[in-house]
C-alpha positions in Angstrom: -52.1 105.2 59.1 -48.9 106.3 60.9 -47.2 103.5 59.0 -48.1 105.0 55.9 -47.3 108.9 56.9 -43.9 108.5 58.5 -41.6 106.3 56.7 -43.0 106.6 53.3 -44.4 110.2 53.4 -47.7 109.3 52.0 -50.1 112.1 51.8 -53.7 111.1 53.1 -55.2 112.8 50.1 -53.5 110.2 47.9 -55.5 107.4 49.5 -58.6 105.9 47.8 -61.4 105.0 50.2 -63.8 102.3 49.2 -66.1 99.7 50.7 -64.2 96.5 51.1 -67.0 94.4 50.7 -68.6 96.1 47.7 -66.4 95.8 44.5 -68.7 98.3 42.9 -67.7 101.0 45.3 -64.2 101.0 44.2 -65.1 100.4 40.5 -67.2 103.7 40.6 -64.5 105.6 42.6 -62.0 104.6 39.9 -64.1 105.8 37.1 -65.0 108.9 38.9 -61.3 109.8 39.5 -60.4 108.9 35.8 -63.0 111.3 34.8 -61.8 114.2 37.1 -58.0 113.6 36.0 -58.9 114.0 32.2 -60.2 117.5 32.6 -57.3 118.5 35.1 -54.5 117.4 32.9 -56.1 117.9 29.3 -54.2 120.8 28.8 -50.8 119.3 29.8 -51.2 116.3 27.4 -53.2 114.1 29.8 -52.1 111.6 32.7 -52.6 107.8 33.1 -54.4 106.0 35.8 -52.6 102.9 36.7 -54.3 100.4 38.8 -52.8 97.9 41.2 -54.7 94.7 42.5 -53.5 95.2 46.1 -55.6 94.3 48.9 -58.6 91.9 48.9 -60.0 89.8 46.3 -63.1 91.8 46.2 -61.2 95.1 45.7 -59.2 93.5 43.0 -62.4 92.8 41.3 -63.5 96.3 41.5 -60.1 97.5 40.1 -60.4 94.9 37.3 -63.9 95.9 36.3 -62.7 99.6 36.0 -59.5 98.7 34.0 -61.6 96.5 31.5 -64.1 99.4 31.0 -61.6 102.2 30.4 -58.8 100.1 29.1 -56.6 101.2 32.1 -53.2 99.5 32.6 -52.8 97.1 35.7 -49.1 97.0 37.3 -48.6 94.2 39.6 -45.6 92.9 41.6 -45.7 89.7 43.5 -43.4 88.8 46.5 -41.1 85.9 46.0 -41.5 84.7 49.7 -42.9 85.7 52.9 -41.6 85.3 56.5 -44.0 85.0 59.5 -42.8 85.7 63.0 -45.9 84.7 64.7 -48.0 81.8 64.5 -51.3 81.9 62.4 -54.5 82.7 64.5 -56.4 79.7 65.5 -60.0 81.3 64.9 -60.8 81.9 61.2 -63.4 84.8 60.6 -66.3 83.9 58.7 -66.2 84.9 55.0 -68.7 86.9 53.1 -69.0 85.4 49.6 -69.5 87.8 46.6 -70.3 86.8 43.2 -70.3 89.2 40.1 -71.2 88.2 36.7 -68.9 90.2 34.4 -70.1 89.4 30.8 -72.5 87.4 28.7 -75.8 85.7 29.4 -75.9 84.2 33.0 -77.9 81.0 31.6 -77.3 79.6 28.3 -81.0 79.4 27.6 -84.1 81.1 29.2 -84.9 79.3 32.5 -88.3 77.6 32.6 -91.0 79.6 34.6 -91.1 78.6 38.4 -94.0 76.5 39.6 -96.7 78.5 41.2 
């Protein structure tokens, strides 16, 4: 946290905390923040919540779902290149796969009943 506070002077109240393994947590948090901002800034002409899909792919899914539901703008900047000073670690962590069905029918037709 010191990296954010010292060089960039980021107030810790400006950080959104969400479960990195659950995109629905960030989705619900963004919707709640959007609702709170509307009432606070209503008398001054309103405000706009702009999302950025930075971080993990799971968090980007949560931000995308909120952006689609509320028609929120998404701003994204991509790095041109990276320079690594250290070698990549040899051990790779086991990943947790997450599947989210965003829209439409999961199957094109009803599935047959399972045999009993």
